[in-house]
PyMOL CGO cylinders between C-alpha atoms (Angstrom):
from pymol import cmd
from pymol.cgo import CYLINDER

trace = [
    CYLINDER, 0.00, 0.00, 0.00, 2.87, 2.32, 0.77, 0.3, 1, 1, 1, 1, 1, 1,
    CYLINDER, 2.87, 2.32, 0.77, 4.33, 1.67, -2.64, 0.3, 1, 1, 1, 1, 1, 1,
    CYLINDER, 4.33, 1.67, -2.64, 1.02, 2.49, -4.21, 0.3, 1, 1, 1, 1, 1, 1,
    CYLINDER, 1.02, 2.49, -4.21, 0.84, 5.78, -2.28, 0.3, 1, 1, 1, 1, 1, 1,
    CYLINDER, 0.84, 5.78, -2.28, 4.43, 6.59, -3.25, 0.3, 1, 1, 1, 1, 1, 1,
    CYLINDER, 4.43, 6.59, -3.25, 3.65, 5.78, -6.85, 0.3, 1, 1, 1, 1, 1, 1,
    CYLINDER, 3.65, 5.78, -6.85, 0.54, 8.00, -6.67, 0.3, 1, 1, 1, 1, 1, 1,
    CYLINDER, 0.54, 8.00, -6.67, 2.56, 10.85, -5.12, 0.3, 1, 1, 1, 1, 1, 1,
    CYLINDER, 2.56, 10.85, -5.12, 5.25, 10.39, -7.75, 0.3, 1, 1, 1, 1, 1, 1,
    CYLINDER, 5.25, 10.39, -7.75, 2.59, 10.38, -10.48, 0.3, 1, 1, 1, 1, 1, 1,
    CYLINDER, 2.59, 10.38, -10.48, 1.03, 13.56, -9.04, 0.3, 1, 1, 1, 1, 1, 1,
    CYLINDER, 1.03, 13.56, -9.04, 4.45, 15.17, -8.81, 0.3, 1, 1, 1, 1, 1, 1,
    CYLINDER, 4.45, 15.17, -8.81, 5.21, 14.18, -12.41, 0.3, 1, 1, 1, 1, 1, 1,
    CYLINDER, 5.21, 14.18, -12.41, 1.79, 15.48, -13.51, 0.3, 1, 1, 1, 1, 1, 1,
    CYLINDER, 1.79, 15.48, -13.51, 2.45, 18.78, -11.70, 0.3, 1, 1, 1, 1, 1, 1,
    CYLINDER, 2.45, 18.78, -11.70, 5.89, 19.01, -13.27, 0.3, 1, 1, 1, 1, 1, 1,
    CYLINDER, 5.89, 19.01, -13.27, 4.45, 18.29, -16.70, 0.3, 1, 1, 1, 1, 1, 1,
    CYLINDER, 4.45, 18.29, -16.70, 1.71, 20.89, -16.14, 0.3, 1, 1, 1, 1, 1, 1,
    CYLINDER, 1.71, 20.89, -16.14, 4.34, 23.46, -15.17, 0.3, 1, 1, 1, 1, 1, 1,
    CYLINDER, 4.34, 23.46, -15.17, 6.42, 22.58, -18.27, 0.3, 1, 1, 1, 1, 1, 1,
    CYLINDER, 6.42, 22.58, -18.27, 3.34, 22.77, -20.49, 0.3, 1, 1, 1, 1, 1, 1,
    CYLINDER, 3.34, 22.77, -20.49, 2.58, 26.23, -19.07, 0.3, 1, 1, 1, 1, 1, 1,
    CYLINDER, 2.58, 26.23, -19.07, 6.14, 27.30, -19.84, 0.3, 1, 1, 1, 1, 1, 1,
    CYLINDER, 6.14, 27.30, -19.84, 5.85, 25.89, -23.33, 0.3, 1, 1, 1, 1, 1, 1,
    CYLINDER, 5.85, 25.89, -23.33, 2.58, 27.79, -23.82, 0.3, 1, 1, 1, 1, 1, 1,
    CYLINDER, 2.58, 27.79, -23.82, 4.36, 31.01, -22.78, 0.3, 1, 1, 1, 1, 1, 1,
    CYLINDER, 4.36, 31.01, -22.78, 7.19, 30.26, -25.21, 0.3, 1, 1, 1, 1, 1, 1,
    CYLINDER, 7.19, 30.26, -25.21, 4.67, 29.49, -27.95, 0.3, 1, 1, 1, 1, 1, 1,
    CYLINDER, 4.67, 29.49, -27.95, 2.86, 32.81, -27.28, 0.3, 1, 1, 1, 1, 1, 1,
    CYLINDER, 2.86, 32.81, -27.28, 6.18, 34.64, -27.39, 0.3, 1, 1, 1, 1, 1, 1,
    CYLINDER, 6.18, 34.64, -27.39, 7.10, 32.87, -30.64, 0.3, 1, 1, 1, 1, 1, 1,
    CYLINDER, 7.10, 32.87, -30.64, 3.68, 33.81, -32.11, 0.3, 1, 1, 1, 1, 1, 1,
    CYLINDER, 3.68, 33.81, -32.11, 4.31, 37.49, -31.23, 0.3, 1, 1, 1, 1, 1, 1,
    CYLINDER, 4.31, 37.49, -31.23, 7.73, 37.29, -32.90, 0.3, 1, 1, 1, 1, 1, 1,
    CYLINDER, 7.73, 37.29, -32.90, 6.18, 35.64, -35.95, 0.3, 1, 1, 1, 1, 1, 1,
    CYLINDER, 6.18, 35.64, -35.95, 3.53, 38.40, -36.09, 0.3, 1, 1, 1, 1, 1, 1,
    CYLINDER, 3.53, 38.40, -36.09, 6.21, 41.09, -35.88, 0.3, 1, 1, 1, 1, 1, 1,
    CYLINDER, 6.21, 41.09, -35.88, 8.31, 39.42, -38.55, 0.3, 1, 1, 1, 1, 1, 1,
    CYLINDER, 8.31, 39.42, -38.55, 5.25, 38.93, -40.78, 0.3, 1, 1, 1, 1, 1, 1,
    CYLINDER, 5.25, 38.93, -40.78, 4.41, 42.62, -40.47, 0.3, 1, 1, 1, 1, 1, 1,
    CYLINDER, 4.41, 42.62, -40.47, 8.01, 43.47, -41.36, 0.3, 1, 1, 1, 1, 1, 1,
    CYLINDER, 8.01, 43.47, -41.36, 7.90, 41.18, -44.38, 0.3, 1, 1, 1, 1, 1, 1,
    CYLINDER, 7.90, 41.18, -44.38, 4.58, 42.68, -45.49, 0.3, 1, 1, 1, 1, 1, 1,
    CYLINDER, 4.58, 42.68, -45.49, 5.99, 46.18, -45.11, 0.3, 1, 1, 1, 1, 1, 1,
    CYLINDER, 5.99, 46.18, -45.11, 9.07, 45.17, -47.11, 0.3, 1, 1, 1, 1, 1, 1,
    CYLINDER, 9.07, 45.17, -47.11, 6.90, 43.62, -49.82, 0.3, 1, 1, 1, 1, 1, 1,
    CYLINDER, 6.90, 43.62, -49.82, 4.80, 46.80, -50.01, 0.3, 1, 1, 1, 1, 1, 1,
    CYLINDER, 4.80, 46.80, -50.01, 7.97, 48.88, -50.34, 0.3, 1, 1, 1, 1, 1, 1,
    CYLINDER, 7.97, 48.88, -50.34, 9.24, 46.58, -53.10, 0.3, 1, 1, 1, 1, 1, 1,
    CYLINDER, 9.24, 46.58, -53.10, 5.94, 46.84, -54.98, 0.3, 1, 1, 1, 1, 1, 1,
    CYLINDER, 5.94, 46.84, -54.98, 5.96, 50.64, -54.60, 0.3, 1, 1, 1, 1, 1, 1,
    CYLINDER, 5.96, 50.64, -54.60, 9.54, 50.83, -55.86, 0.3, 1, 1, 1, 1, 1, 1,
    CYLINDER, 9.54, 50.83, -55.86, 8.72, 48.56, -58.80, 0.3, 1, 1, 1, 1, 1, 1,
    CYLINDER, 8.72, 48.56, -58.80, 5.79, 50.83, -59.67, 0.3, 1, 1, 1, 1, 1, 1,
    CYLINDER, 5.79, 50.83, -59.67, 8.09, 53.87, -59.48, 0.3, 1, 1, 1, 1, 1, 1,
    CYLINDER, 8.09, 53.87, -59.48, 10.60, 52.14, -61.76, 0.3, 1, 1, 1, 1, 1, 1,
    CYLINDER, 10.60, 52.14, -61.76, 7.88, 51.46, -64.33, 0.3, 1, 1, 1, 1, 1, 1,
    CYLINDER, 7.88, 51.46, -64.33, 6.70, 55.08, -64.10, 0.3, 1, 1, 1, 1, 1, 1,
    CYLINDER, 6.70, 55.08, -64.10, 10.24, 56.41, -64.53, 0.3, 1, 1, 1, 1, 1, 1,
    CYLINDER, 10.24, 56.41, -64.53, 10.85, 54.12, -67.48, 0.3, 1, 1, 1, 1, 1, 1,
    CYLINDER, 10.85, 54.12, -67.48, 7.71, 55.48, -69.14, 0.3, 1, 1, 1, 1, 1, 1,
    CYLINDER, 7.71, 55.48, -69.14, 8.80, 59.04, -68.40, 0.3, 1, 1, 1, 1, 1, 1,
    CYLINDER, 8.80, 59.04, -68.40, 12.26, 58.27, -69.80, 0.3, 1, 1, 1, 1, 1, 1,
    CYLINDER, 12.26, 58.27, -69.80, 10.73, 56.86, -72.98, 0.3, 1, 1, 1, 1, 1, 1,
    CYLINDER, 10.73, 56.86, -72.98, 8.59, 59.96, -73.31, 0.3, 1, 1, 1, 1, 1, 1,
    CYLINDER, 8.59, 59.96, -73.31, 11.61, 62.23, -72.83, 0.3, 1, 1, 1, 1, 1, 1,
    CYLINDER, 11.61, 62.23, -72.83, 13.61, 60.24, -75.37, 0.3, 1, 1, 1, 1, 1, 1,
    CYLINDER, 13.61, 60.24, -75.37, 10.77, 60.62, -77.87, 0.3, 1, 1, 1, 1, 1, 1,
    CYLINDER, 10.77, 60.62, -77.87, 10.64, 64.37, -77.17, 0.3, 1, 1, 1, 1, 1, 1,
    CYLINDER, 10.64, 64.37, -77.17, 14.42, 64.59, -77.59, 0.3, 1, 1, 1, 1, 1, 1,
    CYLINDER, 14.42, 64.59, -77.59, 14.18, 62.78, -80.91, 0.3, 1, 1, 1, 1, 1, 1,
    CYLINDER, 14.18, 62.78, -80.91, 11.43, 65.16, -82.05, 0.3, 1, 1, 1, 1, 1, 1,
    CYLINDER, 11.43, 65.16, -82.05, 13.45, 68.20, -80.93, 0.3, 1, 1, 1, 1, 1, 1,
    CYLINDER, 13.45, 68.20, -80.93, 16.52, 66.89, -82.77, 0.3, 1, 1, 1, 1, 1, 1,
    CYLINDER, 16.52, 66.89, -82.77, 14.48, 66.37, -85.91, 0.3, 1, 1, 1, 1, 1, 1,
    CYLINDER, 14.48, 66.37, -85.91, 13.03, 69.89, -85.63, 0.3, 1, 1, 1, 1, 1, 1,
    CYLINDER, 13.03, 69.89, -85.63, 16.53, 71.33, -85.18, 0.3, 1, 1, 1, 1, 1, 1,
    CYLINDER, 16.53, 71.33, -85.18, 17.77, 69.43, -88.25, 0.3, 1, 1, 1, 1, 1, 1,
    CYLINDER, 17.77, 69.43, -88.25, 14.75, 70.61, -90.25, 0.3, 1, 1, 1, 1, 1, 1,
    CYLINDER, 14.75, 70.61, -90.25, 15.39, 74.23, -89.19, 0.3, 1, 1, 1, 1, 1, 1,
    CYLINDER, 15.39, 74.23, -89.19, 19.07, 73.97, -90.06, 0.3, 1, 1, 1, 1, 1, 1,
    CYLINDER, 19.07, 73.97, -90.06, 18.19, 72.55, -93.48, 0.3, 1, 1, 1, 1, 1, 1,
    CYLINDER, 18.19, 72.55, -93.48, 15.67, 75.37, -93.97, 0.3, 1, 1, 1, 1, 1, 1,
    CYLINDER, 15.67, 75.37, -93.97, 18.26, 78.01, -92.97, 0.3, 1, 1, 1, 1, 1, 1,
    CYLINDER, 18.26, 78.01, -92.97, 20.83, 76.49, -95.31, 0.3, 1, 1, 1, 1, 1, 1,
    CYLINDER, 20.83, 76.49, -95.31, 18.27, 76.45, -98.10, 0.3, 1, 1, 1, 1, 1, 1,
    CYLINDER, 18.27, 76.45, -98.10, 17.46, 80.12, -97.50, 0.3, 1, 1, 1, 1, 1, 1,
    CYLINDER, 17.46, 80.12, -97.50, 21.16, 81.01, -97.41, 0.3, 1, 1, 1, 1, 1, 1,
    CYLINDER, 21.16, 81.01, -97.41, 21.80, 79.16, -100.65, 0.3, 1, 1, 1, 1, 1, 1,
    CYLINDER, 21.80, 79.16, -100.65, 18.89, 80.91, -102.41, 0.3, 1, 1, 1, 1, 1, 1,
    CYLINDER, 18.89, 80.91, -102.41, 19.60, 84.49, -101.44, 0.3, 1, 1, 1, 1, 1, 1,
    CYLINDER, 19.60, 84.49, -101.44, 22.92, 86.36, -101.70, 0.3, 1, 1, 1, 1, 1, 1,
    CYLINDER, 22.92, 86.36, -101.70, 21.69, 89.15, -99.42, 0.3, 1, 1, 1, 1, 1, 1,
    CYLINDER, 21.69, 89.15, -99.42, 20.82, 86.58, -96.72, 0.3, 1, 1, 1, 1, 1, 1,
    CYLINDER, 20.82, 86.58, -96.72, 24.27, 84.96, -97.05, 0.3, 1, 1, 1, 1, 1, 1,
    CYLINDER, 24.27, 84.96, -97.05, 25.95, 88.36, -96.63, 0.3, 1, 1, 1, 1, 1, 1,
    CYLINDER, 25.95, 88.36, -96.63, 23.85, 89.16, -93.56, 0.3, 1, 1, 1, 1, 1, 1,
    CYLINDER, 23.85, 89.16, -93.56, 24.55, 85.72, -92.05, 0.3, 1, 1, 1, 1, 1, 1,
    CYLINDER, 24.55, 85.72, -92.05, 28.31, 86.06, -92.61, 0.3, 1, 1, 1, 1, 1, 1,
    CYLINDER, 28.31, 86.06, -92.61, 28.52, 89.65, -91.27, 0.3, 1, 1, 1, 1, 1, 1,
    CYLINDER, 28.52, 89.65, -91.27, 29.99, 90.15, -87.79, 0.3, 1, 1, 1, 1, 1, 1,
    CYLINDER, 29.99, 90.15, -87.79, 27.65, 91.05, -84.95, 0.3, 1, 1, 1, 1, 1, 1,
    CYLINDER, 27.65, 91.05, -84.95, 27.27, 94.72, -84.02, 0.3, 1, 1, 1, 1, 1, 1,
    CYLINDER, 27.27, 94.72, -84.02, 29.67, 95.95, -81.31, 0.3, 1, 1, 1, 1, 1, 1,
    CYLINDER, 29.67, 95.95, -81.31, 27.02, 96.21, -78.57, 0.3, 1, 1, 1, 1, 1, 1,
    CYLINDER, 27.02, 96.21, -78.57, 25.84, 92.67, -79.22, 0.3, 1, 1, 1, 1, 1, 1,
    CYLINDER, 25.84, 92.67, -79.22, 29.42, 91.41, -79.19, 0.3, 1, 1, 1, 1, 1, 1,
    CYLINDER, 29.42, 91.41, -79.19, 30.01, 93.05, -75.80, 0.3, 1, 1, 1, 1, 1, 1,
    CYLINDER, 30.01, 93.05, -75.80, 26.85, 91.42, -74.44, 0.3, 1, 1, 1, 1, 1, 1,
    CYLINDER, 26.85, 91.42, -74.44, 28.13, 88.04, -75.55, 0.3, 1, 1, 1, 1, 1, 1,
    CYLINDER, 28.13, 88.04, -75.55, 31.47, 88.65, -73.84, 0.3, 1, 1, 1, 1, 1, 1,
    CYLINDER, 31.47, 88.65, -73.84, 29.83, 89.02, -70.43, 0.3, 1, 1, 1, 1, 1, 1,
    CYLINDER, 29.83, 89.02, -70.43, 29.97, 85.95, -68.21, 0.3, 1, 1, 1, 1, 1, 1,
    CYLINDER, 29.97, 85.95, -68.21, 26.74, 84.07, -67.62, 0.3, 1, 1, 1, 1, 1, 1,
    CYLINDER, 26.74, 84.07, -67.62, 25.50, 83.99, -64.03, 0.3, 1, 1, 1, 1, 1, 1,
    CYLINDER, 25.50, 83.99, -64.03, 23.12, 81.38, -62.67, 0.3, 1, 1, 1, 1, 1, 1,
    CYLINDER, 23.12, 81.38, -62.67, 22.29, 83.42, -59.58, 0.3, 1, 1, 1, 1, 1, 1,
    CYLINDER, 22.29, 83.42, -59.58, 22.95, 86.71, -57.82, 0.3, 1, 1, 1, 1, 1, 1,
    CYLINDER, 22.95, 86.71, -57.82, 25.44, 84.92, -55.57, 0.3, 1, 1, 1, 1, 1, 1,
    CYLINDER, 25.44, 84.92, -55.57, 27.48, 83.91, -58.63, 0.3, 1, 1, 1, 1, 1, 1,
    CYLINDER, 27.48, 83.91, -58.63, 27.49, 87.54, -59.81, 0.3, 1, 1, 1, 1, 1, 1,
    CYLINDER, 27.49, 87.54, -59.81, 28.62, 88.82, -56.39, 0.3, 1, 1, 1, 1, 1, 1,
    CYLINDER, 28.62, 88.82, -56.39, 31.35, 86.16, -56.22, 0.3, 1, 1, 1, 1, 1, 1,
    CYLINDER, 31.35, 86.16, -56.22, 32.55, 87.20, -59.68, 0.3, 1, 1, 1, 1, 1, 1,
    CYLINDER, 32.55, 87.20, -59.68, 32.56, 90.88, -58.71, 0.3, 1, 1, 1, 1, 1, 1,
    CYLINDER, 32.56, 90.88, -58.71, 34.45, 90.20, -55.47, 0.3, 1, 1, 1, 1, 1, 1,
    CYLINDER, 34.45, 90.20, -55.47, 37.24, 88.80, -57.62, 0.3, 1, 1, 1, 1, 1, 1,
    CYLINDER, 37.24, 88.80, -57.62, 37.90, 92.35, -58.88, 0.3, 1, 1, 1, 1, 1, 1,
    CYLINDER, 37.90, 92.35, -58.88, 36.24, 91.80, -62.24, 0.3, 1, 1, 1, 1, 1, 1,
    CYLINDER, 36.24, 91.80, -62.24, 33.97, 94.46, -63.66, 0.3, 1, 1, 1, 1, 1, 1,
    CYLINDER, 33.97, 94.46, -63.66, 31.35, 94.21, -66.31, 0.3, 1, 1, 1, 1, 1, 1,
    CYLINDER, 31.35, 94.21, -66.31, 32.06, 96.22, -69.46, 0.3, 1, 1, 1, 1, 1, 1,
    CYLINDER, 32.06, 96.22, -69.46, 29.92, 99.33, -69.85, 0.3, 1, 1, 1, 1, 1, 1,
    CYLINDER, 29.92, 99.33, -69.85, 27.51, 98.57, -72.69, 0.3, 1, 1, 1, 1, 1, 1,
    CYLINDER, 27.51, 98.57, -72.69, 26.73, 102.28, -73.06, 0.3, 1, 1, 1, 1, 1, 1,
    CYLINDER, 26.73, 102.28, -73.06, 30.24, 103.06, -74.24, 0.3, 1, 1, 1, 1, 1, 1,
    CYLINDER, 30.24, 103.06, -74.24, 30.95, 102.65, -77.90, 0.3, 1, 1, 1, 1, 1, 1,
    CYLINDER, 30.95, 102.65, -77.90, 34.38, 101.41, -78.87, 0.3, 1, 1, 1, 1, 1, 1,
    CYLINDER, 34.38, 101.41, -78.87, 36.30, 103.68, -81.18, 0.3, 1, 1, 1, 1, 1, 1,
    CYLINDER, 36.30, 103.68, -81.18, 34.97, 106.98, -79.69, 0.3, 1, 1, 1, 1, 1, 1,
]
cmd.load_cgo(trace, "trace")
């Protein structure tokens, strides 16, 4: 009878130990589920970012194709204008003379001025001791 009681106590102790271990495993499983949820959200966020970036790539490729087509059209227009100018020059001696003549002095002075992208560029250029030529003065007077 004592052995039976000891076996029953041992069985109860083992059952309690197993219950405690099962509770610990449930806690670990809950923790693992939270980690899985966090990782799944991260993966979903990454996938959304990848899809968004792929969409942006497609949009940029379309824009690039459009710009290339516009560039081709602009190049063709420039070639057509050049051909038209050459045709006009070849037809008319007066036009050839005008085209070959040097620019007037005031226009030449305007072309000799440096180009500035901003007021800061102009101030930087002036601080170097450079002065703009006076366009009101005529050379040769």
